[in-house]
C-alpha positions in Angstrom: 0.0 0.0 0.0 1.2 3.5 -0.8 1.5 6.5 1.5 -1.8 8.1 2.4 -2.3 11.6 4.0 -5.7 13.0 4.5 -6.1 16.5 6.0 -8.6 19.2 6.5 -9.1 22.3 8.6 -7.9 21.2 12.1 -7.1 17.6 11.4 -4.6 15.2 9.7 -4.5 11.4 9.5 -1.9 9.4 7.5 -0.3 6.1 6.8 3.2 5.3 5.6 3.9 1.5 5.5 7.7 2.1 6.0 9.4 2.5 9.3 8.6 1.9 13.0 5.7 4.3 13.1 3.3 3.9 10.1 0.4 6.1 11.3 0.0 9.8 11.9 -2.7 11.8 13.6 -2.8 15.5 14.2 -4.4 18.9 14.2 -3.3 22.2 12.6 -0.4 22.7 15.0 0.3 19.3 16.5 0.9 15.7 15.3 2.3 12.5 16.5 3.2 9.2 14.9 1.5 5.9 15.7 2.4 2.3 15.2 0.1 0.3 12.9 -1.4 -1.3 16.0 -2.0 2.1 17.6 -3.6 3.4 14.4 -5.8 0.4 14.2 -6.9 0.9 17.8 -7.5 4.6 17.2 -9.8 3.8 14.2 -11.6 1.1 16.1 -12.1 3.1 19.3 -13.3 6.2 17.3 -15.9 4.0 15.6 -17.1 2.7 19.0 -17.3 6.2 20.4 -19.2 7.5 17.4 -21.7 4.6 17.6 -22.1 5.1 21.3 -22.9 8.8 20.9 -25.4 8.1 18.1 -27.2 5.5 20.2 -27.3 7.7 23.3 -28.7 10.7 21.4 -32.3 9.5 21.6 -32.1 9.1 25.4 -30.9 12.6 26.2 -32.5 16.0 26.2 -31.3 18.3 23.4 -29.1 20.4 25.7 -27.7 17.5 27.8 -24.0 16.8 27.4 -22.2 13.6 28.1 -18.6 12.2 28.3 -17.9 8.8 26.9 -14.6 6.9 27.1 -13.1 4.0 25.2 -9.7 2.4 25.9 -7.3 -0.3 24.8 -3.9 -1.2 26.2 -2.4 1.3 23.8 -4.8 4.3 23.6 -7.4 6.1 25.8 -10.0 8.2 24.0 -12.9 10.4 25.2 -15.7 12.2 23.5 -17.3 15.1 25.4 -20.2 17.3 24.6 -23.7 17.0 23.0 -24.4 13.7 21.2 -24.7 15.7 18.0 -21.6 17.8 18.5 -18.7 16.6 20.7 -14.9 17.0 21.1 -12.4 14.1 21.0 -9.4 13.6 23.2 -6.7 11.0 22.7 -3.9 9.9 25.0 -1.3 7.2 24.2 -0.8 4.6 27.0 2.5 3.4 25.5 4.9 5.6 27.4 5.5 8.2 24.7 3.4 10.7 26.6 1.4 11.9 23.5 -1.9 13.7 23.8 -4.1 15.3 21.3 -7.6 16.6 20.8 -10.0 17.8 18.1 -12.8 20.3 18.5 -16.4 19.5 17.8 -16.4 21.5 14.6 -13.5 19.5 13.2 -14.5 16.0 14.2 -17.2 15.2 11.5 -14.5 15.6 8.8 -12.0 13.5 10.7 -14.6 10.7 11.2 -15.5 10.7 7.5 -11.8 10.5 6.6 -11.2 7.6 9.0 -14.3 5.8 7.6 -13.3 6.3 4.0 -9.7 5.3 4.1 -8.5 1.8 4.9 -4.9 2.0 6.2 -4.2 -1.7 6.4 
């Protein structure tokens, strides 16, 4: 598979099959590399969080916000906000001390990019 880099206002996600770190996630002014396993967990956990927020939406009042977390051995992620508009926070659990976040306005494009690109 060739290199892939998708980006938009406030987000980046990429794949380069060469080297120790094949994945990349980032915002406009930050980024960090991920192993292929970390990137796979990121994509999987993001999908779980999106599904959870969609399923919770019908049970909450319009102005009610919520925090929802998902975690693997490698990554901790949290969405926070209204089920229709929420922020995403990411922390690596692998000892590299990386942390990132995306604002609610940015997240729909990132989710679409993750859904549309198969990195592995």
